[in-house]
Backbone bond lengths (Angstrom), bond angles and torsions (degrees), N, CA, C in turn:
res aa  C-N    CA-C-N  psi(-1)  N-CA   C-N-CA  omega(-1)  CA-C   N-CA-C  phi
1 M - - - 1.438 - - 1.543 110.16 -
2 V 1.331 114.41 139.23 1.438 119.08 177.16 1.500 108.69 -81.44
3 Q 1.341 118.10 132.80 1.422 122.77 -178.63 1.553 110.48 -60.34
4 I 1.352 115.02 145.83 1.467 120.92 178.57 1.507 111.13 -58.72
5 S 1.358 116.83 -34.43 1.458 120.81 -178.35 1.536 111.55 -62.52
6 W 1.320 117.07 -31.31 1.492 119.50 178.88 1.526 110.00 -64.61
7 W 1.356 116.22 -40.95 1.442 119.61 177.84 1.513 110.64 -63.27
8 I 1.335 116.32 -42.58 1.456 120.74 -179.22 1.488 111.47 -62.97
9 W 1.350 117.74 -49.87 1.460 121.72 -178.73 1.521 112.08 -64.40
10 F 1.320 116.79 -34.53 1.479 119.65 177.91 1.530 109.44 -63.85
11 H 1.329 119.37 -43.94 1.424 121.75 179.16 1.511 113.35 -70.53
12 V 1.312 116.97 -32.96 1.475 120.66 172.80 1.506 109.77 -60.71
13 F 1.349 117.80 -45.96 1.457 122.27 177.89 1.536 110.75 -59.80
14 V 1.362 115.86 -46.91 1.478 118.88 -178.47 1.509 112.89 -60.07
15 F 1.323 116.30 -45.10 1.467 120.06 -177.35 1.526 112.46 -71.30
16 V 1.340 116.26 -33.68 1.489 120.39 173.21 1.513 109.44 -60.91
17 M 1.332 116.78 -47.98 1.470 121.08 -178.53 1.522 111.68 -63.95
18 L 1.336 117.26 -38.86 1.454 121.05 178.97 1.538 110.16 -68.14
19 A 1.352 116.59 -39.23 1.454 120.62 178.35 1.526 111.04 -64.33
20 L 1.342 116.08 -42.81 1.467 119.57 176.66 1.498 111.73 -64.50
21 D 1.346 116.33 -37.51 1.441 121.59 -179.84 1.496 112.52 -59.68
22 L 1.366 115.58 -55.47 1.482 119.87 -175.58 1.509 110.57 -83.71
23 G 1.320 119.01 -36.50 1.466 120.85 -172.37 1.510 114.88 -85.40
24 V 1.337 117.68 -21.08 1.456 121.21 -176.96 1.545 111.98 -119.95
25 F 1.310 115.93 -61.87 1.476 120.74 -173.24 1.526 112.18 -72.11
26 H 1.332 116.98 -34.16 1.454 120.25 -178.12 1.540 111.19 -126.58
27 R 1.353 113.63 42.70 1.472 119.69 -178.46 1.525 111.12 -64.04
28 H 1.336 116.66 -38.81 1.446 122.55 -178.36 1.518 108.22 -99.94
29 E 1.331 115.85 133.89 1.473 119.39 178.23 1.501 110.71 -65.70
30 K 1.326 116.11 124.08 1.477 119.87 -178.83 1.525 108.71 -153.25
31 E 1.293 115.81 160.63 1.443 120.09 176.38 1.543 108.22 -76.91
32 I 1.328 115.16 129.76 1.489 119.45 -176.97 1.527 109.18 -90.30
33 S 1.318 115.17 125.52 1.454 120.04 -177.91 1.506 112.29 -76.49
34 V 1.318 115.99 161.80 1.456 120.30 178.59 1.536 110.06 -62.83
35 K 1.352 117.05 -37.17 1.460 121.82 -178.45 1.542 108.77 -62.72
36 E 1.340 115.88 -46.69 1.484 119.63 -179.04 1.539 109.97 -65.62
37 S 1.355 115.80 -39.15 1.464 118.87 178.45 1.496 113.22 -62.16
38 L 1.332 115.63 -43.50 1.458 120.27 179.66 1.525 111.20 -64.89
39 S 1.373 116.13 -35.75 1.466 121.14 179.21 1.555 108.98 -65.15
40 W 1.351 115.93 -44.86 1.471 119.22 178.95 1.518 111.31 -67.79
41 T 1.333 118.18 -35.66 1.451 121.90 176.70 1.525 110.14 -59.78
42 F 1.359 114.88 -45.85 1.453 119.95 177.41 1.527 111.86 -62.73
43 I 1.323 117.99 -39.72 1.478 122.26 -178.69 1.530 108.23 -64.30
44 W 1.321 119.12 -46.86 1.460 122.46 -177.31 1.535 111.16 -66.57
45 I 1.307 118.22 -38.99 1.463 120.61 177.39 1.550 110.50 -65.83
46 T 1.372 114.72 -41.74 1.452 118.48 177.04 1.506 112.57 -61.31
47 I 1.312 117.40 -44.41 1.475 121.65 178.79 1.530 111.07 -60.60
48 A 1.351 115.14 -41.78 1.464 119.98 179.47 1.529 111.03 -63.46
49 L 1.353 117.00 -41.15 1.459 120.59 178.33 1.507 112.39 -67.90
50 I 1.334 117.62 -35.24 1.476 121.22 176.54 1.532 108.35 -64.94
51 F 1.335 117.12 -43.70 1.440 120.57 177.16 1.540 110.28 -62.08
52 N 1.331 115.49 -40.28 1.464 120.53 177.50 1.535 111.42 -60.65
53 F 1.319 116.56 -39.49 1.464 120.37 175.99 1.535 111.75 -63.71
54 G 1.353 114.40 -38.86 1.469 119.82 177.50 1.541 110.55 -63.46
55 V 1.324 117.06 -38.50 1.452 122.23 177.29 1.531 109.17 -63.60
56 Y 1.323 117.09 -40.57 1.474 122.03 179.02 1.529 110.17 -62.70
57 K 1.325 116.58 -45.14 1.489 120.05 -176.32 1.512 112.14 -71.69
58 I 1.335 117.24 -33.40 1.469 119.71 -174.03 1.536 111.57 -94.63
59 M 1.336 116.80 -42.94 1.453 120.61 -171.66 1.535 112.75 -103.92
60 G 1.312 117.81 -18.44 1.435 120.31 177.51 1.545 113.59 111.25
61 P 1.331 118.04 173.87 1.466 121.90 -174.88 1.527 114.46 -68.37
62 K 1.329 117.18 -37.10 1.474 119.70 -177.18 1.512 112.20 -61.99
63 P 1.347 119.22 -54.20 1.462 120.50 176.46 1.535 112.68 -59.42
64 A 1.369 117.34 -33.74 1.427 120.32 177.76 1.525 112.99 -65.71
65 Y 1.339 115.92 -41.97 1.455 121.57 176.21 1.559 110.28 -62.39
66 E 1.346 113.94 -42.04 1.446 118.52 -179.48 1.537 111.35 -65.46
67 F 1.302 117.72 -40.13 1.463 121.60 177.33 1.502 110.26 -59.65
68 L 1.339 116.25 -49.82 1.450 121.87 -175.91 1.565 111.19 -62.51
69 T 1.339 114.48 -41.44 1.468 119.41 179.13 1.518 110.35 -65.26
70 C 1.318 117.04 -46.24 1.468 121.66 179.36 1.544 111.20 -62.83
71 Y 1.327 114.88 -39.94 1.466 118.15 179.14 1.537 111.65 -64.39
72 V 1.333 116.15 -46.74 1.465 120.63 177.75 1.544 110.69 -61.62
73 L 1.316 114.70 -43.06 1.465 119.30 -179.31 1.522 111.53 -63.10
74 E 1.300 117.01 -46.57 1.482 120.70 178.87 1.517 111.69 -66.37
75 K 1.311 116.34 -37.73 1.463 120.93 179.93 1.529 108.52 -64.26
76 S 1.336 117.76 -39.95 1.442 122.42 -179.31 1.524 110.82 -67.23
77 L 1.339 116.26 -45.56 1.458 121.47 -177.99 1.544 110.83 -68.49
78 S 1.335 116.53 -26.92 1.477 119.31 -179.53 1.534 112.00 -70.71
79 I 1.325 118.04 -10.00 1.446 120.24 176.78 1.534 110.55 -61.69
80 D 1.350 114.88 -33.68 1.452 118.15 176.93 1.530 111.17 -66.10
81 N 1.375 117.43 -31.82 1.448 118.53 174.83 1.493 112.60 -60.64
82 I 1.340 116.52 -36.28 1.484 120.78 -177.56 1.566 108.20 -66.94
83 F 1.294 116.74 -39.93 1.473 118.90 176.18 1.546 110.13 -56.26
84 V 1.338 114.06 -50.60 1.493 119.25 -176.73 1.510 112.71 -66.53
85 M 1.341 116.74 -41.30 1.454 120.22 178.84 1.552 109.90 -59.96
86 T 1.302 115.15 -41.78 1.473 119.38 -179.92 1.527 110.09 -59.85
87 I 1.313 116.39 -42.52 1.492 120.57 -179.56 1.526 109.67 -66.29
88 I 1.335 117.18 -44.63 1.481 120.66 -177.21 1.521 110.50 -64.36
89 F 1.320 117.37 -51.55 1.452 120.95 178.27 1.534 111.85 -59.62
90 G 1.280 116.51 -38.78 1.474 120.92 178.89 1.510 111.64 -68.07
91 Y 1.363 118.24 -41.85 1.445 121.22 -179.50 1.539 112.25 -63.39
92 F 1.341 116.66 -43.66 1.450 121.40 179.82 1.511 114.19 -85.24
93 K 1.327 117.02 -2.93 1.462 123.21 179.60 1.545 111.35 56.21
94 V 1.366 115.17 46.23 1.458 119.34 176.21 1.516 110.12 -74.57
95 Q 1.306 115.27 125.03 1.468 121.00 -179.33 1.537 109.01 -62.02
96 T 1.320 116.19 145.50 1.454 121.33 -172.42 1.528 111.52 -59.29
97 H 1.324 118.34 -36.31 1.470 119.48 -175.09 1.529 112.08 -76.38
98 Y 1.340 118.23 -6.02 1.469 120.51 173.87 1.523 112.00 -103.23
99 Q 1.299 118.10 -10.02 1.463 121.66 -177.90 1.534 111.51 -65.88
100 H 1.336 116.86 -38.89 1.472 120.92 -179.15 1.524 109.77 -59.76
101 R 1.333 116.23 -39.53 1.491 120.16 -179.15 1.520 110.87 -63.41
102 V 1.306 116.15 -43.86 1.471 121.09 178.77 1.509 111.49 -61.41
103 L 1.329 115.88 -46.43 1.454 121.30 -178.85 1.549 111.98 -66.64
104 F 1.347 115.72 -33.87 1.447 119.95 178.42 1.519 110.83 -61.01
105 W 1.334 115.49 -52.79 1.478 119.28 -179.16 1.540 110.85 -67.75
106 G 1.284 117.19 -27.75 1.450 121.52 176.82 1.516 109.91 -63.61
107 I 1.326 117.10 -34.94 1.461 122.30 178.75 1.516 110.85 -61.74
108 L 1.327 117.54 -40.97 1.464 120.51 -178.64 1.504 111.17 -63.35
109 G 1.327 117.00 -40.64 1.472 121.64 175.87 1.528 110.77 -63.07
110 A 1.314 114.32 -41.75 1.472 120.05 -179.62 1.524 112.73 -63.03
111 L 1.353 117.01 -35.18 1.455 120.39 178.29 1.529 111.37 -60.00
112 V 1.310 115.44 -43.53 1.481 119.92 -179.51 1.531 110.16 -68.50
113 M 1.341 117.33 -47.65 1.449 121.56 -175.89 1.529 111.84 -63.45
114 R 1.352 115.36 -41.71 1.477 118.26 -176.63 1.520 112.20 -65.14
115 I 1.351 116.68 -41.39 1.484 117.38 -177.69 1.513 109.56 -68.76
116 I 1.340 119.16 -34.22 1.463 121.36 177.03 1.528 109.76 -65.56
117 F 1.353 116.41 -46.11 1.467 121.01 -177.49 1.528 111.21 -65.78
118 I 1.323 116.50 -42.40 1.483 119.04 -178.90 1.497 114.60 -69.05
119 L 1.349 115.77 -46.58 1.475 119.47 178.41 1.516 110.22 -63.94
120 G 1.331 115.87 -37.75 1.466 120.44 178.84 1.532 110.67 -67.09
121 G 1.320 116.35 -43.65 1.464 121.64 179.84 1.531 111.92 -63.61
122 V 1.320 117.38 -42.89 1.502 122.20 179.92 1.500 108.04 -63.22
123 S 1.317 116.61 -45.60 1.470 122.39 -177.81 1.551 110.64 -61.19
124 L 1.342 116.31 -44.23 1.444 121.82 179.63 1.532 111.03 -60.76
125 I 1.357 115.97 -46.14 1.460 120.17 -178.76 1.485 112.27 -64.51
126 E 1.378 115.07 -38.18 1.472 119.29 179.99 1.538 112.63 -65.36
127 H 1.332 115.74 -38.00 1.464 120.37 -176.26 1.525 113.97 -93.76
128 F 1.333 116.29 -27.19 1.452 120.82 -179.33 1.534 109.13 -133.79
129 H 1.324 115.58 91.35 1.444 119.77 -173.11 1.531 113.59 -60.67
130 F 1.321 116.54 -28.95 1.488 120.29 -179.15 1.507 113.34 -63.56
131 I 1.358 115.10 -18.75 1.485 119.65 177.65 1.540 110.28 -58.79
132 L 1.347 114.95 -30.29 1.472 119.85 179.51 1.510 109.66 -59.03
133 Y 1.320 118.27 -39.62 1.453 121.89 -179.96 1.538 111.82 -71.14
134 I 1.332 115.08 -33.85 1.494 118.90 177.91 1.527 108.69 -66.43
135 F 1.356 116.34 -45.42 1.453 120.51 177.80 1.541 110.79 -59.27
136 G 1.332 115.09 -44.79 1.464 119.50 -179.15 1.505 112.55 -62.01
137 A 1.352 116.00 -45.84 1.481 120.72 179.38 1.507 111.14 -62.92
138 F 1.345 115.92 -37.76 1.479 120.50 179.32 1.524 110.77 -63.26
139 L 1.332 116.12 -44.10 1.451 120.31 179.40 1.542 112.49 -63.70
140 V 1.333 115.28 -42.64 1.471 118.03 178.08 1.537 109.99 -64.95
141 F 1.302 119.13 -41.03 1.452 123.42 177.36 1.513 109.92 -60.93
142 T 1.353 117.19 -46.49 1.454 121.83 -179.40 1.519 111.26 -63.85
143 G 1.324 116.11 -39.97 1.471 120.76 -179.80 1.524 110.66 -62.54
144 F 1.320 117.13 -47.32 1.491 120.33 179.83 1.520 111.26 -69.24
145 K 1.322 117.23 -35.14 1.471 120.25 177.08 1.530 110.63 -63.41
146 M 1.370 116.08 -42.68 1.439 120.33 177.33 1.521 111.09 -66.11
147 L 1.336 117.83 -35.77 1.454 122.81 -177.81 1.530 111.41 -65.29
148 F 1.327 116.72 -40.67 1.466 120.44 -172.26 1.545 112.63 -101.30
149 S 1.345 117.51 -5.20 1.456 117.99 -177.75 1.497 112.11 -80.61
150 G 1.366 116.99 -21.22 1.462 121.79 -178.50 1.535 110.99 71.10
151 N 1.300 116.35 -166.01 1.467 121.44 179.77 1.525 111.63 -92.13
152 K 1.323 116.21 71.64 1.459 120.24 179.09 1.525 110.25 -70.00
153 E 1.328 114.92 144.85 1.412 120.05 177.09 1.499 112.34 -70.68
154 M 1.350 116.56 144.99 1.428 121.42 178.02 1.523 109.87 -103.20
155 H 1.326 118.62 137.93 1.432 123.51 -177.64 1.540 108.55 -124.89
156 P 1.338 117.66 92.23 1.444 121.42 -177.32 1.548 112.83 -58.18
157 E 1.340 118.66 -29.32 1.439 121.58 -176.61 1.526 111.28 -69.19
158 N 1.322 118.07 -14.65 1.465 121.77 179.38 1.545 111.46 -93.60
159 G 1.317 115.90 -4.03 1.457 120.85 -176.49 1.541 113.63 -75.84
160 F 1.313 115.80 157.11 1.483 122.85 -179.40 1.524 112.06 -60.07
161 I 1.344 116.20 -47.67 1.465 120.54 -179.86 1.514 113.86 -59.52
162 Y 1.320 116.99 -41.90 1.473 122.96 179.69 1.511 108.49 -62.29
163 K 1.333 117.96 -49.73 1.459 123.13 -173.75 1.564 110.67 -65.83
164 I 1.324 115.63 -43.12 1.464 120.65 -179.28 1.526 111.22 -66.44
165 S 1.328 116.06 -41.99 1.485 121.11 179.92 1.526 109.90 -63.76
166 K 1.299 118.47 -45.55 1.445 123.41 -179.85 1.521 111.61 -63.55
167 K 1.343 116.82 -34.05 1.452 121.39 -173.84 1.522 112.15 -82.08
168 Y 1.329 117.93 -40.19 1.454 120.80 -170.05 1.522 114.98 -109.62
169 F 1.316 119.35 -4.65 1.472 120.19 -177.92 1.515 111.42 -125.78
170 K 1.326 115.87 144.15 1.438 122.11 173.48 1.544 106.82 -73.13
171 M 1.327 115.74 128.36 1.443 119.36 -176.88 1.526 110.43 -135.83
172 T 1.346 114.92 140.28 1.455 119.73 176.79 1.513 110.37 -72.53
173 N 1.289 117.35 156.52 1.468 121.31 -179.49 1.520 111.78 -83.05
174 H 1.341 116.53 -18.02 1.449 120.18 -176.29 1.546 109.82 -133.22
175 F 1.322 114.83 161.97 1.469 119.68 173.61 1.516 111.01 -64.77
176 E 1.308 116.20 146.45 1.479 122.79 177.62 1.533 107.80 -116.00
177 G 1.355 116.73 60.75 1.452 119.75 -176.81 1.494 111.07 66.59
178 K 1.338 115.75 -131.85 1.464 121.77 -179.31 1.556 112.24 -93.50
179 K 1.331 116.52 5.08 1.485 119.24 -173.62 1.504 109.94 -78.06
180 F 1.328 114.47 143.91 1.459 122.35 173.28 1.535 112.14 -91.26
181 F 1.336 115.42 -30.53 1.467 121.14 179.66 1.557 107.93 -137.42
182 I 1.315 115.08 149.73 1.458 120.85 171.38 1.524 108.74 -140.04
183 K 1.336 117.24 162.44 1.474 121.01 -179.68 1.524 107.48 -109.31
184 K 1.346 114.71 126.22 1.468 120.75 176.31 1.516 110.03 -126.33
185 S 1.303 118.39 121.74 1.464 123.27 -179.26 1.520 110.02 54.85
186 G 1.319 117.06 39.70 1.455 121.84 177.74 1.500 114.74 78.37
187 I 1.362 118.35 0.04 1.445 122.34 -179.11 1.538 109.65 -110.71
188 I 1.326 116.14 133.58 1.475 120.22 178.25 1.517 110.91 -77.88
189 H 1.335 115.86 127.64 1.465 121.58 -179.77 1.536 109.36 -113.96
190 M 1.283 116.49 139.13 1.461 122.74 172.38 1.533 107.94 -79.07
191 T 1.328 116.83 141.23 1.450 120.60 174.41 1.515 110.35 -96.64
192 P 1.342 117.05 160.64 1.467 119.54 178.42 1.540 111.01 -57.18
193 L 1.342 117.75 -27.11 1.459 120.13 -175.78 1.531 109.15 -66.73
194 F 1.353 117.16 -36.69 1.451 120.66 178.60 1.556 110.02 -70.51
195 L 1.323 116.12 -35.28 1.468 120.33 176.75 1.511 108.63 -61.47
196 V 1.325 117.65 -43.35 1.476 121.50 177.57 1.529 110.03 -58.69
197 L 1.350 117.58 -44.10 1.448 121.52 177.89 1.558 111.39 -58.36
198 L 1.331 116.80 -45.66 1.443 120.54 178.71 1.522 112.01 -60.88
199 I 1.333 117.29 -39.87 1.459 119.51 -179.77 1.542 109.45 -70.53
200 I 1.292 118.01 -38.81 1.482 121.51 176.18 1.529 109.49 -59.85
201 E 1.352 117.72 -43.37 1.450 121.26 -179.22 1.532 110.19 -64.36
202 S 1.342 116.29 -42.00 1.458 119.40 -178.62 1.531 111.23 -65.34
203 T 1.298 118.81 -35.09 1.445 120.82 177.38 1.527 110.39 -68.55
204 D 1.344 117.93 -32.23 1.466 119.18 178.99 1.524 110.58 -66.97
205 V 1.355 116.29 -33.09 1.455 119.05 176.13 1.538 110.59 -63.79
206 I 1.323 115.25 -42.17 1.488 121.58 178.22 1.513 111.33 -61.90
207 F 1.345 115.06 -45.31 1.498 119.46 179.87 1.514 111.29 -67.29
208 A 1.344 116.83 -32.98 1.456 120.80 179.71 1.530 110.62 -63.94
209 L 1.332 117.61 -28.09 1.458 120.42 178.46 1.513 111.47 -64.07
210 D 1.354 116.74 -25.76 1.448 120.06 174.30 1.542 112.65 -88.71
211 S 1.307 114.17 -48.17 1.488 119.14 -169.82 1.521 112.58 -72.86
212 I 1.343 119.15 -34.52 1.459 120.02 -178.95 1.532 111.26 -66.60
213 P 1.364 119.62 -51.19 1.476 118.84 173.98 1.513 113.35 -55.11
214 A 1.331 115.95 -39.04 1.480 119.98 179.91 1.552 110.01 -63.17
215 T 1.343 114.87 -42.45 1.472 118.87 177.39 1.525 112.29 -63.05
216 L 1.332 115.24 -40.80 1.453 119.59 -176.92 1.540 111.83 -74.36
217 S 1.334 116.20 -10.52 1.466 120.16 173.00 1.515 110.36 -74.94
218 V 1.312 114.58 -20.04 1.468 119.79 -176.47 1.556 110.47 -97.88
219 T 1.317 116.70 -42.03 1.470 120.83 -177.96 1.511 111.13 -142.64
220 K 1.331 115.91 147.48 1.470 120.98 173.78 1.519 109.81 -105.64
221 N 1.342 116.79 5.09 1.481 122.52 178.92 1.507 107.68 -79.69
222 P 1.355 119.85 112.81 1.469 120.94 -176.97 1.517 113.96 -59.19
223 F 1.349 117.36 -36.30 1.452 123.70 -178.74 1.522 109.94 -64.65
224 I 1.319 116.97 -47.35 1.459 121.54 -178.85 1.551 109.72 -66.87
225 A 1.322 115.65 -44.35 1.468 121.17 -179.56 1.533 110.10 -59.88
226 Y 1.327 114.48 -48.33 1.509 120.71 -176.30 1.512 111.67 -68.00
227 T 1.305 118.64 -50.85 1.456 120.71 -176.46 1.527 112.82 -63.97
228 S 1.310 116.41 -39.57 1.479 120.40 177.67 1.525 111.13 -62.03
229 N 1.349 115.36 -42.09 1.460 120.49 178.43 1.517 110.62 -64.52
230 I 1.324 116.28 -45.61 1.451 119.44 -175.58 1.543 111.24 -67.49
231 F 1.303 117.71 -38.68 1.479 119.07 176.37 1.517 111.34 -62.47
232 A 1.327 116.59 -38.20 1.445 120.00 178.49 1.539 111.10 -66.22
233 I 1.356 115.05 -39.71 1.454 119.57 -179.95 1.537 111.68 -69.74
234 L 1.341 116.05 -38.63 1.483 118.96 -179.63 1.499 110.61 -61.33
235 G 1.315 119.73 -33.35 1.428 122.06 179.39 1.522 113.38 -87.09
236 L 1.316 117.82 -0.97 1.458 121.04 -175.70 1.537 111.95 -67.77
237 R 1.359 116.47 -38.31 1.454 118.45 -176.80 1.527 111.83 -64.13
238 S 1.309 116.71 -46.23 1.461 119.58 179.37 1.528 110.76 -66.79
239 L 1.341 116.95 -35.48 1.459 122.29 177.29 1.531 109.91 -64.01
240 Y 1.338 115.91 -38.18 1.462 121.46 178.74 1.546 109.98 -60.30
241 F 1.322 116.55 -50.71 1.468 119.22 -176.56 1.504 112.26 -70.91
242 A 1.309 116.06 -23.16 1.472 118.40 179.00 1.518 111.98 -78.43
243 F 1.351 117.06 -35.20 1.473 120.09 -170.62 1.544 115.26 -119.08
244 A 1.352 117.56 -3.18 1.468 119.32 -175.08 1.541 110.42 -58.70
245 G 1.334 116.21 -36.44 1.470 119.42 -176.38 1.510 113.35 -78.00
246 V 1.331 118.51 -20.09 1.456 119.84 -174.79 1.497 112.93 -120.89
247 I 1.374 116.61 3.67 1.468 119.32 -175.03 1.529 111.64 -61.59
248 G 1.380 115.69 -28.15 1.436 118.34 179.71 1.531 114.67 -65.61
249 L 1.313 117.02 -19.62 1.473 120.52 178.62 1.519 111.97 -66.75
250 F 1.334 116.02 -29.19 1.451 120.22 -179.31 1.508 111.29 -87.86
251 R 1.319 116.14 67.09 1.477 122.59 -169.30 1.535 113.27 -68.69
252 Y 1.336 117.85 -18.48 1.483 119.51 179.25 1.506 113.65 -91.87
253 L 1.334 117.36 0.17 1.462 120.10 -178.56 1.531 112.20 -63.77
254 S 1.322 117.54 -37.11 1.450 120.69 -179.54 1.527 110.93 -61.91
255 F 1.348 116.44 -36.27 1.464 120.05 176.81 1.512 109.91 -66.42
256 A 1.333 116.12 -40.68 1.448 120.57 -178.68 1.536 111.92 -65.48
257 L 1.364 114.59 -39.97 1.478 117.92 178.57 1.530 111.07 -68.37
258 S 1.327 116.35 -34.98 1.478 119.78 173.09 1.510 111.18 -59.89
259 A 1.338 115.90 -45.56 1.470 121.47 -179.25 1.495 110.87 -63.60
260 V 1.330 116.76 -39.78 1.479 121.15 179.40 1.533 111.21 -62.03
261 L 1.336 114.88 -46.51 1.491 119.91 179.72 1.526 109.91 -62.57
262 I 1.305 118.25 -43.12 1.462 120.89 179.76 1.513 110.89 -64.91
263 F 1.358 117.20 -40.02 1.485 120.89 177.91 1.508 110.15 -64.04
264 I 1.356 117.71 -48.30 1.481 119.76 -178.03 1.504 110.73 -65.31
265 G 1.332 119.19 -39.20 1.453 121.83 177.11 1.527 111.22 -62.76
266 S 1.328 116.64 -44.33 1.480 120.73 177.82 1.518 110.41 -63.40
267 K 1.308 117.34 -36.76 1.461 120.92 178.82 1.523 110.48 -62.94
268 M 1.314 118.06 -38.54 1.436 121.59 178.23 1.544 111.34 -70.18
269 L 1.317 117.33 -38.56 1.475 121.44 179.37 1.518 111.59 -67.55
270 L 1.349 117.42 -31.50 1.457 121.58 -176.17 1.529 113.47 -99.91
271 A 1.349 115.86 5.31 1.457 120.65 -173.61 1.498 113.88 -53.75
272 D 1.346 118.46 -36.65 1.464 121.83 -176.66 1.528 112.07 -84.17
273 F 1.290 116.82 -7.25 1.504 120.13 -175.38 1.534 112.66 -119.60
274 F 1.304 116.51 -28.30 1.464 120.27 -176.25 1.503 110.73 -147.55
275 E 1.322 118.13 120.67 1.461 122.19 -173.91 1.527 111.45 -91.31
276 I 1.323 117.12 127.55 1.459 123.34 171.16 1.476 106.03 -113.82
277 T 1.361 116.55 117.29 1.435 120.15 -175.18 1.519 114.24 -67.23
278 T 1.286 117.09 163.80 1.484 121.34 179.01 1.522 110.57 -62.42
279 G 1.326 117.52 -39.67 1.433 121.70 178.43 1.540 112.83 -63.38
280 Q 1.316 115.88 -39.48 1.450 121.72 177.28 1.545 110.32 -66.02
281 S 1.303 116.30 -43.27 1.484 120.98 177.73 1.496 111.01 -59.77
282 L 1.366 117.49 -45.39 1.437 121.75 179.10 1.536 111.23 -59.91
283 A 1.330 116.29 -43.79 1.470 120.33 -178.90 1.519 110.51 -64.86
284 I 1.308 118.48 -40.43 1.444 122.31 -177.94 1.530 110.20 -68.25
285 V 1.328 117.48 -43.40 1.495 120.29 -179.59 1.560 109.16 -65.21
286 L 1.329 116.98 -48.90 1.449 120.14 179.19 1.517 112.68 -61.66
287 G 1.343 115.37 -41.24 1.487 119.85 179.34 1.521 113.07 -65.35
288 T 1.307 117.02 -40.67 1.431 122.58 -179.65 1.540 111.39 -64.90
289 I 1.319 115.70 -48.88 1.472 121.22 179.25 1.538 110.08 -64.32
290 G 1.351 116.43 -42.21 1.474 121.28 -178.65 1.520 111.48 -62.72
291 I 1.336 116.42 -46.34 1.472 121.36 179.50 1.542 110.68 -61.23
292 S 1.346 118.05 -40.18 1.469 121.14 -179.61 1.517 110.91 -64.63
293 I 1.319 117.06 -38.66 1.469 120.99 -179.06 1.526 109.98 -68.65
294 I 1.367 115.91 -45.51 1.472 119.93 178.63 1.521 110.75 -62.46
295 A 1.327 117.21 -41.92 1.468 121.18 179.95 1.538 110.50 -63.85
296 S 1.328 116.24 -38.76 1.443 121.15 179.95 1.545 111.26 -63.15
297 L 1.302 114.99 -35.84 1.478 120.47 -177.38 1.507 111.73 -82.40
298 L 1.336 119.03 -32.53 1.473 121.64 -173.86 1.507 112.90 -93.27
299 I 1.298 118.51 -34.67 1.477 121.84 -177.14 1.516 111.34 -88.46
300 P 1.323 119.56 118.17 1.456 120.75 -178.73 1.514 112.15 -70.61
301 E 1.338 115.64 155.49 1.448 117.99 175.06 1.499 112.22 -69.12
302 R 1.330 117.31 158.14 1.427 120.77 -177.49 1.484 113.49 -60.89
303 S 1.343 117.53 -31.96 1.463 120.22 178.68 1.500 111.39 -65.06
304 D 1.383 113.75 -36.48 1.469 117.50 179.36 1.523 111.76 -69.42
305 V 1.370 114.83 -36.20 1.431 119.11 179.26 1.488 110.86 -65.53
306 A 1.358 115.82 -38.16 1.482 120.97 -178.03 1.491 110.43 -66.48
307 K 1.329 117.13 -33.92 1.477 119.86 -177.32 1.524 109.96 -69.28
308 H 1.345 116.61 -31.05 1.470 118.17 -178.81 1.522 111.03 -89.55
């Protein structure tokens, strides 16, 4: 069992880093450059690897391997988040220098949701082993659905959160700077920026339905599962600003993510009959994502081939 103090100190570290992020490094609303985003991406990955080394020294090689595999897995699956965030911000025409604020507060909501999902998932698996097969079947289904659905357009205005907010809350017609709420004639109004935050949070719940079962296929240790997920999420904002503009170039990534989900789901379904080690899982996930990126860069699009 992981000591309670480890959970406490981990959350102290997370909240200190978030406070420094918004209160010091990004106190003033500004557009974040690609260079700054890449720097922060490197910093977050370095911190995660240092934490991973600490897990190795204190808990041993197996938990350390599990943490690294879960971290890489969650980081890979979070690429889909970037696609969706780009669409949402683009649809609502959120100015770049306000996007960081939305993503920052989105992280706080994700912290709460992930710990509930992970602790709940671990408890279910411990008490009802057959849940493992349900999780596995769901991941395989999601992987094949993603594989054959193609790049369908997303329409935020058709979503549940959008419709409920428009129906039951007073909302301003325009953005009010960085404010989520304003008071007009003594009545509190929601701004479109807060609506964007709600939609971002709702998409994280949807993505958690994939990533949490995938994480639990690697480890049943709640501390390893949770910390690896949170480190991946903490670096998601900087990764978004670094790659949002060029993510479309990696057109084979969606196929790789589909393959990863199908592999992880199959691993869960076969867990009682055929063992795939954590090291093998890590190699397969990294190899699949790496091959898709290389293929995206080396293989020209069909339109380019036609022109030549």
